[in-house]
VEXLO-946773 format. One line per field, with one value per residue (C-alpha): residue in three letters; x, y, z. Coordinates in steps of 0.25 Angstrom, whole numbers, plus 2048, in hexadecimal, padded with zeros to 3 digits. Last residue first. Layout:
BEGIN
ropa: [ALA / ...]
x: [X / ...]
y: [Y / ...]
z: [Z / ...]
This chain:
BEGIN
ropa: [UNK / UNK / UNK / UNK / UNK / UNK / UNK / UNK / UNK / UNK / UNK / UNK / UNK / UNK / UNK / UNK / UNK / UNK / UNK / UNK / UNK / UNK / UNK / UNK / UNK / UNK / UNK / UNK / UNK / UNK / UNK / UNK / UNK / UNK / UNK / UNK / UNK / UNK / UNK / UNK / UNK / UNK / UNK / UNK / UNK / UNK / UNK / UNK / UNK / UNK / UNK / UNK / UNK / UNK / UNK / UNK / UNK / UNK / UNK / UNK / UNK / UNK / UNK / UNK / UNK / UNK / UNK / UNK / UNK / UNK / UNK / UNK / UNK / UNK / UNK / UNK / UNK / UNK / UNK / UNK / UNK / UNK / UNK / UNK / UNK / UNK / UNK / UNK / UNK / UNK / UNK / UNK / UNK / UNK / UNK / UNK / UNK / UNK / UNK / UNK / UNK / UNK / UNK / UNK / UNK / UNK / UNK / UNK / UNK / UNK / UNK / UNK / UNK / UNK / UNK / UNK / UNK / UNK / UNK / UNK / UNK / UNK / UNK / UNK / UNK / UNK / UNK / UNK / UNK / UNK / UNK / UNK / UNK / UNK / UNK / UNK / UNK / UNK / UNK / UNK / UNK / UNK / UNK / UNK / UNK / UNK / UNK / UNK / UNK / UNK / UNK / UNK / UNK / UNK / UNK / UNK / UNK / UNK / UNK / UNK / UNK / UNK / UNK / UNK / UNK / UNK / UNK / UNK / UNK / UNK / UNK / UNK / UNK / UNK / UNK / UNK / UNK / UNK / UNK / UNK / UNK / UNK / UNK / UNK / UNK / UNK / UNK / UNK / UNK / UNK / UNK / UNK / UNK / UNK / UNK / UNK / UNK / UNK / UNK / UNK / UNK / UNK / UNK / UNK / UNK / UNK / UNK / UNK / UNK / UNK / UNK / UNK / UNK / UNK / UNK / UNK / UNK / UNK / UNK / UNK / UNK / UNK / UNK / UNK / UNK / UNK / UNK / UNK / UNK / UNK / UNK / UNK / UNK / UNK / UNK / UNK / UNK / UNK / UNK / UNK / UNK / UNK / UNK / UNK / UNK / UNK / UNK / UNK / UNK / UNK / UNK / UNK / UNK / UNK / UNK / UNK / UNK / UNK / UNK / UNK / UNK / UNK / UNK / UNK / UNK / UNK / UNK / UNK / UNK / UNK / UNK / UNK / UNK / UNK / UNK / UNK / UNK / UNK / UNK / UNK / UNK / UNK / UNK / UNK / UNK / UNK / UNK / UNK / UNK / UNK / UNK / UNK / UNK / UNK / UNK / UNK / UNK / UNK / UNK / UNK / UNK / UNK / UNK / UNK / UNK / UNK / UNK / UNK / UNK / UNK / UNK / UNK / UNK / UNK / UNK / UNK / UNK / UNK / UNK / UNK / UNK / UNK / UNK / UNK / UNK / UNK / UNK / UNK / UNK / UNK / UNK / UNK / UNK / UNK / UNK / UNK / UNK / UNK / UNK / UNK / UNK / UNK / UNK / UNK / UNK / UNK / UNK / UNK / UNK / UNK / UNK / UNK / UNK / UNK / UNK / UNK / UNK / UNK / UNK / UNK / UNK / UNK / UNK / UNK / UNK / UNK / UNK / UNK / UNK / UNK / UNK / UNK / UNK / UNK / UNK / UNK / UNK / UNK / UNK / UNK / UNK / UNK / UNK / UNK / UNK / UNK / UNK / UNK / UNK / UNK / UNK / UNK / UNK / UNK / UNK / UNK / UNK / UNK / UNK / UNK / UNK / UNK / UNK / UNK / UNK / UNK / UNK / UNK / UNK / UNK / UNK / UNK / UNK / UNK / UNK / UNK / UNK / UNK / UNK / UNK / UNK / UNK / UNK / UNK / UNK / UNK / UNK / UNK / UNK / UNK / UNK / UNK / UNK / UNK / UNK / UNK / UNK / UNK / UNK / UNK / UNK / UNK / UNK / UNK / UNK / UNK / UNK / UNK / UNK / UNK / UNK / UNK / UNK / UNK / UNK / UNK / UNK / UNK / UNK / UNK / UNK / UNK / UNK / UNK / UNK / UNK / UNK / UNK / UNK / UNK / UNK / UNK / UNK / UNK / UNK / UNK / UNK / UNK / UNK / UNK / UNK / UNK / UNK / UNK / UNK / UNK / UNK / UNK / UNK / UNK / UNK / UNK / UNK / UNK / UNK / UNK / UNK / UNK / UNK / UNK / UNK / UNK / UNK / UNK / UNK / UNK / UNK / UNK / UNK / UNK / UNK / UNK / UNK / UNK / UNK / UNK / UNK / UNK / UNK / UNK / UNK / UNK / UNK / UNK / UNK / UNK / UNK / UNK / UNK / UNK / UNK / UNK / UNK / UNK / UNK / UNK / UNK / UNK / UNK / UNK / UNK / UNK / UNK / UNK / UNK / UNK / UNK / UNK / UNK / UNK / UNK / UNK / UNK / UNK / UNK / UNK / UNK / UNK / UNK / UNK / UNK / UNK / UNK / UNK / UNK / UNK / UNK / UNK / UNK / UNK / UNK / UNK / UNK / UNK / UNK / UNK / UNK / UNK / UNK / UNK / UNK / UNK / UNK / UNK / UNK / UNK / UNK / UNK / UNK / UNK / UNK / UNK / UNK / UNK / UNK / UNK / UNK / UNK / UNK / UNK / UNK / UNK / UNK / UNK / UNK / UNK / UNK / UNK / UNK / UNK / UNK / UNK / UNK / UNK / UNK / UNK / UNK / UNK / UNK / UNK / UNK / UNK / UNK / UNK / UNK / UNK / UNK / UNK / UNK / UNK / UNK / UNK / UNK / UNK / UNK / UNK / UNK / UNK / UNK / UNK / UNK / UNK / UNK / UNK / UNK / UNK / UNK / UNK / UNK / UNK / UNK / UNK / UNK / UNK / UNK / UNK / UNK / UNK / UNK / UNK / UNK / UNK / UNK / UNK / UNK / UNK / UNK / UNK / UNK / UNK / UNK / UNK / UNK / UNK / UNK / UNK / UNK / UNK / UNK / UNK / UNK / UNK / UNK / UNK / UNK / UNK / UNK / UNK / UNK / UNK / UNK / UNK / UNK / UNK / UNK / UNK / UNK / UNK / UNK / UNK / UNK / UNK / UNK / UNK / UNK / UNK / UNK / UNK / UNK / UNK / UNK / UNK / UNK / UNK / UNK / UNK / UNK / UNK / UNK / UNK / UNK / UNK / UNK / UNK / UNK / UNK / UNK / UNK / UNK / UNK / UNK / UNK / UNK / UNK / UNK / UNK / UNK / UNK / UNK / UNK / UNK / UNK / UNK / UNK]
x: [EDA / EE2 / EE8 / EF6 / EF9 / F05 / F06 / F11 / F14 / F10 / F0C / F15 / F10 / F06 / F01 / EF3 / EF2 / EFC / F09 / F06 / EF8 / EF2 / EE4 / EDF / ED5 / ED7 / ED2 / EDF / EE3 / EEF / EF2 / EFE / EFC / F05 / F00 / F07 / F00 / EFB / EED / EE5 / EEF / EED / EDF / EDE / EE7 / EDF / ED2 / EDA / EDE / ECF / ECF / ED0 / EDD / EDE / EDF / EE7 / EF6 / EF7 / EFF / F0C / F10 / F11 / F16 / F23 / F1F / F2E / F2B / F35 / F30 / F3C / F36 / F2A / F36 / F32 / F2B / F2A / F1C / F1D / F28 / F31 / F30 / F23 / F1C / F15 / F0D / EFF / F01 / F00 / EFB / F02 / F05 / F0B / F16 / F1C / F23 / F21 / F2F / F2D / F24 / F2E / F22 / F26 / F1E / F15 / F09 / F03 / F0D / F0B / EFB / EFE / F07 / EFE / EF2 / EFC / F02 / EF6 / EF8 / EFC / F06 / F04 / F0A / F0B / F18 / F19 / F1D / F24 / F1F / F21 / F1D / F25 / F1C / F23 / F1F / F18 / F17 / F0A / F0E / F1F / F28 / F2F / F34 / F2E / F2D / F35 / F34 / F32 / F29 / F29 / F27 / F18 / F10 / F0C / F15 / F17 / F23 / F31 / F37 / F34 / F35 / F31 / F26 / F25 / F18 / F19 / F12 / F0B / F07 / F0A / F01 / F01 / EF4 / EFB / F06 / EFE / EF4 / F00 / F04 / EF6 / EF6 / F03 / F00 / F09 / F15 / F1E / F15 / F1E / F18 / F1F / F1F / F17 / F1F / F16 / F0F / F16 / F21 / F17 / F1B / F19 / F1A / F1F / F18 / F21 / F19 / F1B / F0D / F0A / F03 / EF4 / EF3 / EE9 / EF2 / EFD / F09 / F0F / F0B / F05 / F07 / F0F / F13 / F1F / F1A / F0A / F00 / EF7 / EFF / F08 / F16 / F1C / F27 / F2E / F2B / F2D / F2A / F1E / F1F / F11 / F09 / EFD / F00 / F0F / F07 / F01 / F0C / F14 / F07 / F09 / F17 / F17 / F0C / F00 / EF7 / EE9 / EE8 / EF2 / EEA / EF1 / EF8 / EF0 / EF6 / EF4 / EEA / EE3 / EE9 / EE4 / EED / EE8 / EED / EF1 / EEC / EF3 / EEC / EF6 / F03 / F0A / F12 / F16 / F12 / F09 / F0D / F09 / F03 / EFB / EFB / EF6 / EE7 / EDE / ED4 / EDD / EE5 / EF3 / EFD / F01 / EFE / EF7 / EF3 / EE6 / EE5 / EDD / EDB / EDC / EDF / EE8 / EE5 / EE9 / EDD / ED9 / EE5 / EDD / ECF / ED5 / EDB / ECF / EC7 / ED1 / ED3 / EDD / EE8 / EF4 / EEF / EFA / EF8 / F00 / F08 / F05 / F0A / F05 / F09 / F17 / F22 / F19 / F0C / F12 / F1D / F11 / F0A / F15 / F18 / F09 / F08 / F15 / F10 / F01 / F0B / F13 / F06 / EFE / F09 / F0C / EFF / F00 / F0C / F04 / EF5 / EEA / EE2 / ED5 / ED5 / EC9 / ECC / EC7 / EC5 / ECA / EC5 / ECD / EC6 / ECB / EC6 / EC9 / ED2 / ED1 / EDD / EDB / EE4 / EE5 / EE4 / EEC / EF8 / EF8 / EF1 / EE1 / EE4 / EDC / ED7 / EC8 / EC1 / EB8 / EB5 / EAE / EAD / EB9 / EC6 / ECC / ED6 / EE5 / EF5 / EF1 / EE4 / ED7 / ED1 / EC6 / EBA / EB9 / EAE / EAE / EA9 / EAC / EA5 / E9F / E99 / E89 / E7D / E72 / E6A / E67 / E74 / E7B / E73 / E74 / E84 / E83 / E78 / E84 / E8D / E84 / E81 / E8F / E91 / E86 / E8B / E88 / E8C / E99 / EA1 / E99 / EA3 / EAE / EA5 / EA2 / EB0 / EB3 / EA5 / EAC / EBA / EB4 / EAB / EB5 / EBE / ECA / EC4 / EC1 / EB5 / EB8 / EB5 / EAE / EB7 / EB3 / EBF / EC5 / EC8 / ED1 / EC6 / EBA / EBD / EC2 / EB5 / EAC / EB4 / EB3 / EA4 / EA4 / EAB / EA0 / E96 / E9E / E9A / EA1 / EAE / EBA / EBE / EB1 / EB6 / EC4 / ECF / ECE / ECB / EC3 / EC9 / ED7 / ECF / EC8 / ED5 / EDF / ED3 / ED2 / EE2 / EE2 / EE8 / EF2 / EFD / EF8 / EFE / EFF / EF5 / EEC / EED / EEF / EE5 / EE5 / EED / EE9 / EDD / EDF / EEA / EE0 / EDC / EE7 / EED / EE1 / EE0 / EEE / EFB / EF9 / EF4 / EED / EEA / EE3 / EEB / EE8 / EEC / EDF / ED5 / EDB / EDA / EC9 / EC8 / ECF / EC5 / EBA / EBD / EBE / EAF / EAA / EAE / EA7 / E9B / E9A / EA3 / EA2 / EB0 / EB4 / EC5 / EC5 / EB8 / EBB / EC8 / EC2 / EC4 / EC9 / ED5 / ED1 / EC3 / EB4 / EAF / EBA / EB4 / EBA / EB5 / EA6 / EA5 / E99 / E96 / E92 / E91 / E9C / E97 / E8A / E93 / E9D / E8F / E89 / E8D / E95 / E97 / E9C / E98 / EA1 / E98 / EA2 / E9A / EA2 / EA0 / EA9 / EA6 / EAC / EAB / EB9 / EBE / EBB / EB0 / EAD / EA4 / E99 / E91 / E81 / E7A / E71 / E79 / E86 / E81 / E7E / E8D / E94 / E8E / E92 / EA0 / EA1 / E9B / EA6 / EB2 / EB3 / EB3 / EBC / EC6 / EC5 / EC8 / ED5 / EDC / EDA / EE6 / EE7 / EE0 / EDB / EDF / ED6 / ECB / EC9 / EC8 / EBE / EB6 / EB1 / EA8 / E98 / E91 / E86 / E7A / E7A / E73 / E7A / E7B / E7B / E7F / E7A / E6D / E69 / E6A / E66 / E6A / E64 / E65 / E73 / E78 / E84 / E88 / E8D / E81 / E7A / E6E / E6F / E63 / E6A / E75 / E6A / E64 / E72 / E75 / E6A / E6A / E79 / E78 / E6C / E73 / E81 / E79 / E73 / E81 / E7D / E7E / E8B / E93 / E8E / E98 / E8F / E8B / E8B / E81 / E83 / E76 / E74 / E65 / E57 / E4F / E4B / E56 / E61 / E6E / E79 / E88 / E8F / E97 / E9D / E9F / EA8 / EB5 / EB3 / EAE / EAB / EA1 / E9D / E93 / E84 / E7D / E6D / E65 / E55 / E51 / E59 / E67 / E66 / E73 / E79 / E88 / E8B / E84 / E8D / E8B / E83 / E7B / E6F / E73 / E6E / E72 / E69 / E6A / E6F]
y: [8AC / 8BC / 8C3 / 8C9 / 8D1 / 8D4 / 8DC / 8D9 / 8E3 / 8E0 / 8EE / 8FA / 8FE / 909 / 907 / 908 / 8FD / 8F7 / 8EF / 8E6 / 8E2 / 8DD / 8D7 / 8D0 / 8C5 / 8B7 / 8B0 / 8AC / 8A3 / 8A5 / 8B1 / 8BC / 8BE / 8C2 / 8CC / 8D1 / 8DE / 8E4 / 8EA / 8DE / 8D4 / 8DE / 8DC / 8CB / 8CA / 8D2 / 8CA / 8BC / 8C2 / 8C6 / 8D4 / 8DC / 8E4 / 8E4 / 8F3 / 8F5 / 8F7 / 904 / 8FF / 906 / 901 / 90F / 912 / 91A / 91D / 921 / 92A / 92A / 934 / 932 / 936 / 93F / 947 / 949 / 953 / 953 / 956 / 94B / 943 / 93C / 931 / 930 / 92E / 926 / 920 / 917 / 909 / 907 / 914 / 923 / 928 / 91C / 91C / 90E / 90D / 906 / 903 / 90C / 90C / 911 / 919 / 91F / 92B / 930 / 933 / 925 / 91F / 92A / 928 / 916 / 919 / 921 / 918 / 90B / 912 / 916 / 927 / 92B / 933 / 935 / 945 / 945 / 945 / 950 / 94A / 954 / 956 / 967 / 96F / 976 / 97E / 97E / 98B / 98D / 99A / 9A0 / 9AF / 9AF / 9AC / 9B5 / 9AD / 9B3 / 9A6 / 999 / 996 / 98B / 98A / 988 / 97D / 97D / 972 / 966 / 95F / 966 / 96F / 971 / 964 / 966 / 95B / 95F / 95F / 966 / 96B / 96F / 97C / 983 / 98F / 99E / 9AA / 9AD / 9A6 / 99B / 999 / 99D / 991 / 988 / 98C / 988 / 97B / 976 / 97C / 989 / 988 / 98E / 996 / 9A3 / 9A7 / 9A8 / 9B6 / 9B8 / 9BD / 9C9 / 9C2 / 9C5 / 9D0 / 9D6 / 9E4 / 9F1 / 9FA / A08 / A14 / A1E / A2A / A2C / A34 / A3B / A34 / A30 / A25 / A1B / A0E / A11 / A19 / A0F / A03 / 9F6 / 9E7 / 9E4 / 9D6 / 9D1 / 9C6 / 9C4 / 9CE / 9C8 / 9C6 / 9D1 / 9D7 / 9E2 / 9E5 / 9F4 / 9FA / 9F8 / A05 / A0A / A16 / A1E / A23 / A19 / A10 / A0E / A0A / 9FE / 9FA / 9FA / 9F2 / 9E7 / 9E6 / 9E5 / 9D9 / 9DE / 9D8 / 9DB / 9EB / 9F4 / 9FF / A0C / A18 / A25 / A2D / A3B / A41 / A39 / A43 / A3F / A3C / A3C / A30 / A33 / A28 / A29 / A2C / A36 / A2F / A37 / A43 / A48 / A57 / A52 / A45 / A38 / A37 / A44 / A4C / A4E / A50 / A56 / A4A / A49 / A56 / A58 / A58 / A4A / A43 / A36 / A32 / A2D / A2B / A30 / A2D / A36 / A34 / A3C / A42 / A51 / A55 / A47 / A4C / A59 / A54 / A4B / A55 / A5F / A53 / A50 / A5F / A66 / A6E / A67 / A5F / A61 / A59 / A4B / A50 / A48 / A40 / A38 / A44 / A47 / A3D / A2F / A36 / A40 / A36 / A2E / A37 / A3B / A2D / A2B / A36 / A32 / A24 / A29 / A2F / A25 / A1C / A24 / A27 / A18 / A17 / A21 / A1D / A0D / A11 / A0D / A02 / A04 / 9FC / 9F5 / 9F1 / 9E6 / 9E5 / 9DC / 9DB / 9DD / 9D9 / 9DB / 9D6 / 9DD / 9D6 / 9CA / 9C4 / 9B3 / 9AE / 9A6 / 996 / 997 / 995 / 995 / 998 / 994 / 985 / 97A / 985 / 988 / 981 / 979 / 984 / 98B / 999 / 99C / 9A3 / 9AA / 9A2 / 99E / 9A3 / 9B3 / 9B6 / 9B9 / 9C4 / 9C4 / 9CE / 9D9 / 9DD / 9D2 / 9C4 / 9BA / 9AE / 9A3 / 997 / 999 / 990 / 98F / 995 / 989 / 988 / 988 / 97C / 975 / 974 / 972 / 965 / 960 / 960 / 958 / 94F / 94B / 94A / 940 / 939 / 938 / 92A / 926 / 922 / 91E / 91C / 923 / 930 / 930 / 931 / 93D / 943 / 942 / 946 / 953 / 955 / 955 / 95D / 95D / 966 / 971 / 97A / 986 / 995 / 99D / 9AA / 9B7 / 9BF / 9C7 / 9D4 / 9D8 / 9E5 / 9DD / 9CF / 9D8 / 9E0 / 9D4 / 9CE / 9DC / 9D9 / 9CA / 9CE / 9DA / 9CF / 9C5 / 9CD / 9D8 / 9D5 / 9D3 / 9DC / 9DA / 9CC / 9CD / 9C5 / 9CC / 9BF / 9C5 / 9D3 / 9CC / 9C3 / 9D0 / 9D8 / 9CC / 9CD / 9DB / 9DA / 9D1 / 9C3 / 9BE / 9C0 / 9B4 / 9B2 / 9C1 / 9C4 / 9BB / 9C6 / 9BF / 9BA / 9C1 / 9B9 / 9B9 / 9B1 / 9AD / 9A4 / 99D / 993 / 990 / 98A / 982 / 97B / 978 / 97A / 988 / 98F / 99C / 9A5 / 998 / 993 / 995 / 9A4 / 9AA / 99E / 99E / 9AC / 9AB / 9A0 / 9A9 / 9B4 / 9AA / 9A4 / 9B5 / 9B5 / 9AB / 9B1 / 9BC / 9B5 / 9B4 / 9AE / 9B0 / 9AF / 9A0 / 9A5 / 99D / 9A0 / 9AE / 9AD / 9A7 / 99A / 997 / 98E / 988 / 982 / 984 / 983 / 979 / 96C / 960 / 963 / 969 / 95D / 955 / 961 / 969 / 978 / 977 / 96D / 978 / 984 / 97D / 97A / 987 / 98A / 97C / 981 / 98D / 98E / 992 / 98F / 98B / 981 / 976 / 979 / 981 / 97F / 987 / 980 / 977 / 987 / 98B / 993 / 98D / 996 / 998 / 9A1 / 9A3 / 9B0 / 9B1 / 9BD / 9B5 / 9A8 / 9B3 / 9BA / 9AE / 9A8 / 9B4 / 9B4 / 9A5 / 9AB / 9B6 / 9AC / 9A3 / 9AD / 9B6 / 9A9 / 9A8 / 9B7 / 9B7 / 9AC / 99F / 997 / 988 / 981 / 973 / 974 / 982 / 97D / 96F / 979 / 981 / 976 / 96C / 96C / 969 / 96F / 968 / 970 / 96C / 961 / 960 / 954 / 950 / 942 / 939 / 932 / 93F / 94C / 958 / 962 / 969 / 972 / 97B / 983 / 983 / 992 / 99C / 99B / 9A4 / 99B / 99A / 995 / 988 / 98E / 98F / 982 / 97C / 985 / 983 / 973 / 972 / 978 / 971 / 963 / 968 / 96B / 95E / 956 / 947 / 94D / 953 / 944 / 941 / 949 / 952 / 94C / 957 / 955 / 95B / 95C / 955 / 957 / 94F / 958 / 94C / 943 / 94F / 948 / 947 / 94B / 947 / 951 / 94A / 953 / 955 / 954 / 955 / 94B / 950 / 94A / 93D / 938 / 936 / 939 / 939 / 944 / 942 / 939 / 940 / 93C / 92F / 927 / 923 / 928 / 928 / 92D / 92E / 923 / 924 / 919 / 922 / 927 / 91A / 919 / 918 / 910 / 917]
z: [7BB / 7BC / 7B1 / 7AF / 7A3 / 79C / 78E / 785 / 778 / 76B / 767 / 76F / 77D / 784 / 78F / 793 / 79A / 7A2 / 79D / 7A1 / 7A6 / 7B3 / 7B9 / 7AC / 7B1 / 7AD / 7A1 / 799 / 7A6 / 7AF / 7AF / 7AA / 79B / 791 / 786 / 778 / 774 / 768 / 76C / 769 / 771 / 77E / 77B / 779 / 783 / 78E / 787 / 78D / 799 / 79D / 7A0 / 7AC / 7A8 / 799 / 796 / 788 / 787 / 77E / 76F / 769 / 75E / 756 / 747 / 744 / 735 / 72B / 71F / 713 / 708 / 701 / 6F2 / 6F7 / 6FF / 70C / 716 / 726 / 72C / 733 / 739 / 730 / 735 / 739 / 747 / 751 / 745 / 74A / 74B / 759 / 760 / 762 / 76F / 775 / 76B / 769 / 75C / 74F / 746 / 73A / 72E / 720 / 718 / 70A / 707 / 6FD / 701 / 6FF / 708 / 712 / 713 / 714 / 71F / 728 / 726 / 72A / 735 / 73C / 73F / 74B / 747 / 738 / 736 / 728 / 720 / 716 / 708 / 700 / 6F1 / 6F2 / 6E5 / 6DB / 6D1 / 6C3 / 6BB / 6AE / 6A7 / 6A6 / 6A9 / 6A5 / 6B0 / 6BC / 6C8 / 6D5 / 6DA / 6D3 / 6C5 / 6CA / 6D6 / 6E3 / 6EE / 6ED / 6F8 / 6F2 / 6FB / 70A / 70A / 711 / 70B / 6FF / 6F5 / 6E7 / 6DC / 6D0 / 6C9 / 6BC / 6B1 / 6BC / 6B4 / 6B6 / 6B8 / 6C6 / 6C9 / 6C3 / 6CD / 6DA / 6D6 / 6D4 / 6E0 / 6E8 / 6E2 / 6E7 / 6F5 / 6F7 / 6FF / 6F2 / 6EA / 6E7 / 6DA / 6CD / 6C8 / 6BC / 6AC / 6A7 / 699 / 68C / 68A / 681 / 679 / 67D / 671 / 673 / 669 / 663 / 65F / 652 / 650 / 65E / 668 / 66E / 677 / 674 / 675 / 67F / 67D / 67F / 678 / 67E / 67E / 66F / 66B / 66F / 679 / 679 / 67E / 688 / 695 / 692 / 698 / 692 / 688 / 685 / 679 / 669 / 662 / 65A / 653 / 652 / 644 / 648 / 63D / 643 / 650 / 648 / 641 / 64F / 656 / 64B / 64B / 659 / 65A / 661 / 655 / 65C / 65C / 665 / 667 / 660 / 666 / 661 / 656 / 656 / 64C / 642 / 636 / 627 / 61F / 610 / 609 / 5FA / 5F0 / 5E1 / 5D7 / 5D0 / 5D4 / 5DE / 5E1 / 5F0 / 5F4 / 5FE / 606 / 5FF / 60A / 60E / 619 / 629 / 624 / 632 / 634 / 643 / 647 / 641 / 64C / 650 / 643 / 641 / 632 / 62E / 61E / 614 / 606 / 5F8 / 5EB / 5E1 / 5D5 / 5D9 / 5DD / 5E3 / 5EE / 5F1 / 5F1 / 5FD / 604 / 604 / 608 / 615 / 619 / 613 / 61D / 615 / 608 / 601 / 5F3 / 5EE / 5E2 / 5D5 / 5CB / 5BF / 5B8 / 5BB / 5B3 / 5B3 / 5AF / 5A5 / 59F / 59C / 595 / 58C / 588 / 585 / 57C / 574 / 576 / 56F / 566 / 560 / 55F / 556 / 54E / 54C / 549 / 53E / 537 / 538 / 534 / 53B / 53B / 544 / 552 / 557 / 566 / 56C / 57D / 585 / 593 / 59F / 5AB / 5B9 / 5C4 / 5D0 / 5D9 / 5E5 / 5EC / 5E9 / 5F2 / 5EB / 5E7 / 5D8 / 5DE / 5ED / 5FA / 5FC / 5FA / 5F4 / 5EA / 5E8 / 5DD / 5E6 / 5ED / 5E0 / 5E3 / 5DE / 5E2 / 5D6 / 5CE / 5CF / 5C9 / 5CD / 5D3 / 5CC / 5D2 / 5DD / 5D9 / 5E3 / 5E9 / 5F5 / 5F7 / 602 / 5FE / 607 / 5FD / 5FE / 607 / 601 / 5F5 / 5EE / 5E7 / 5F3 / 5F8 / 5EC / 5EF / 5FD / 5F9 / 5EF / 5FA / 601 / 5F8 / 5F5 / 605 / 604 / 5FA / 5EB / 5E5 / 5DD / 5E6 / 5F6 / 600 / 5F9 / 5F7 / 606 / 609 / 5FF / 606 / 613 / 60F / 609 / 615 / 620 / 617 / 60D / 600 / 60A / 606 / 5FE / 602 / 5F8 / 5F4 / 5EE / 5EE / 5FC / 5F6 / 603 / 607 / 605 / 60C / 617 / 618 / 617 / 622 / 62A / 627 / 62C / 63A / 63C / 639 / 642 / 64E / 657 / 651 / 65B / 665 / 66E / 66E / 674 / 66F / 662 / 656 / 64D / 64E / 649 / 63E / 638 / 638 / 632 / 626 / 624 / 623 / 618 / 619 / 611 / 61A / 620 / 62F / 636 / 62C / 634 / 63E / 64B / 655 / 664 / 66F / 67E / 67E / 670 / 674 / 67F / 674 / 66D / 67B / 67E / 671 / 673 / 670 / 666 / 65C / 65A / 64E / 645 / 639 / 62A / 62B / 624 / 627 / 636 / 639 / 634 / 63E / 647 / 644 / 644 / 653 / 656 / 64F / 657 / 663 / 65F / 65E / 66E / 67A / 688 / 68E / 691 / 68E / 681 / 67B / 67F / 677 / 66B / 667 / 659 / 65B / 667 / 660 / 667 / 675 / 679 / 67D / 686 / 694 / 690 / 688 / 690 / 696 / 688 / 689 / 67F / 676 / 674 / 673 / 667 / 65F / 65F / 64F / 64C / 63B / 636 / 625 / 61A / 60B / 600 / 5F8 / 5FD / 60C / 616 / 624 / 630 / 63D / 63C / 637 / 645 / 64C / 65A / 662 / 658 / 660 / 65E / 663 / 655 / 651 / 654 / 64B / 640 / 63F / 641 / 635 / 62C / 632 / 62E / 61F / 61F / 625 / 61B / 60E / 615 / 618 / 608 / 607 / 611 / 60A / 613 / 61B / 618 / 60C / 613 / 621 / 61F / 617 / 620 / 62B / 624 / 625 / 61B / 60E / 60F / 619 / 61D / 625 / 634 / 63C / 64B / 652 / 662 / 666 / 66F / 66B / 661 / 665 / 65A / 651 / 644 / 638 / 63D / 630 / 630 / 630 / 625 / 61E / 62A / 62E / 63E / 644 / 644 / 64D / 657 / 657 / 658 / 665 / 66C / 66A / 66D / 67A / 67E / 67A / 67F / 68D / 68E / 68B / 684 / 676 / 679 / 67D / 66E / 668 / 65E / 64F / 645 / 639 / 62B / 624 / 614 / 611 / 60F / 61A / 620 / 61F / 623 / 61D / 624 / 622 / 631 / 63B / 646 / 654 / 660 / 65C / 64D / 641 / 633 / 626 / 62C / 621 / 622 / 62E / 62D / 633 / 635 / 640 / 64B / 647 / 63B / 63A / 62E / 632 / 640 / 64D / 659 / 663 / 670 / 66B / 668 / 659 / 653 / 645 / 639 / 62D / 621]
């Protein structure tokens, strides 16, 4: 292929050669800020993935510096759950990243294709991601954008996390700071939304949200837009996945709830701790050995099919890349991800157990023959060859009757009293002595905590079943060990009345629905506090009142009349209210732009955050324009919204010709903008100039320039003026006549 230029301001296309080494082949996927190509490293003769970033980023020095630093840090990570970074650079106007090629698809595509995952499949995805985060966090690298689109599942079953460091590099770009969000709204941690410091625990929150979506089929929060989705988690806990999917075991519920606690201090300390809890949940739940299948309908599969259509019968670059991936596994490269326990999966009714072959996986997680597959012990029942000697029929029947008689006798004894024993009394015994006494009669002893007002901690309260009760041999008898008087527990993440009631019952307390109280953080109807309060030691059976939330306390609408509009808006928002709209009305007592009041009225109680209408005066106040040139005043008033009517001029010795004498209505009057008619009275006053002693012709010119008419009483225009009427300095109307007397 001919190389395509990368210096013409265009994004490189298939066939271009980057850094003299990486030949771009077909496009695999496109995103908002990048394009991913299947590419060939011509130096090492291997297939790679090349991510081309938006050209505007390459021109930002802050981005290039951060991009280089983050790429180098990511390249040092070697965990098999991380997409390996091989190289990075900037060519022309395009920054690029060279990565390990992962044929297959994304977790988003897999969820869209199959829907919610059974617990064992979700665990098989989480395990390599936690291993990847453990190594990255120990190296001081935080991902900041964990979401299904950044989790890749290869055709050989490997699960990998992509795009380490890119979010932080793009976020520091000045070119995109106004449009790029650090992370994706549905998966952001509370501290990312509030702008607080982030660390590895922020990634664990996002991974907990991802686990919730895998188990239930949808993220825990929804809203009208990304901002609404993001801000919900500032005051709302992630609910238990089992609320949406009853197949989720309790251990995975706890894993998700702890990872997504709002305060980072309450989450897992690191990915290693969360991984140990996941392994414990897999073992307790007897999860089967499982390989995560790649999605069949993915960008990779569509690009591969397109390549096959363009060259039928020939091996495409996609086929070669798939083959390389399989050979890498056989040579000891990345292996399929499995969740292993000591249990052997039993075959479920109606279908085979999970298989390690991704292509053999079902199209859906649930349904006939598709699972989920509850593990169990594999039971072997080999047939045995039995050699029986020949017997005479009479003797044989005698033996049969004898055996039947003995069997009936034994069965009668066993069904009557032989299989039952009495639970012994353990009063006054230690736990060890009681265990021996229970074992002596053929029963198994277990211990269980029991609250007691009278019996000191660690002493025995009794047994369950009670002493003297008859139970089958081999049954388990609980030894009830006193833990003393109960302490009112702390309210957990689930504040629903049902959950808190169950918790109080488990503490041998009597839950009671109490009064409501206002709360800014606890949703309406959920429990805000307990009375007696948490931590109080009480007697067994003590009633505990659950105070439920009535939502945020109402806010009194403040008085804002007389304030400027921006001041009134600030006062309302400072009280916890929003200005939903501004209504403008005429008010003869207030200048335009001054608040008249609110709707609802001041003093009204409304819910915090509710919108109120701010009522603002739109009156036009007549300005003082006396002695202002009429044309200048007219232009300003017309622009302000007044309708101008120019009246006949008057002669006012205090105001010069062409200037405003007065307005009607006068200055300071407030007018309705729908009928703001303003009458302007201009002046025509002219002061008679001095022309005595000047030639008559010059006097005429001076007087006419002043706007006056002239009559000359002289024989010639060159005569000297010795008299004028009116006298100099008199104020007359423009156009008035001045008579001058001249000699000569």
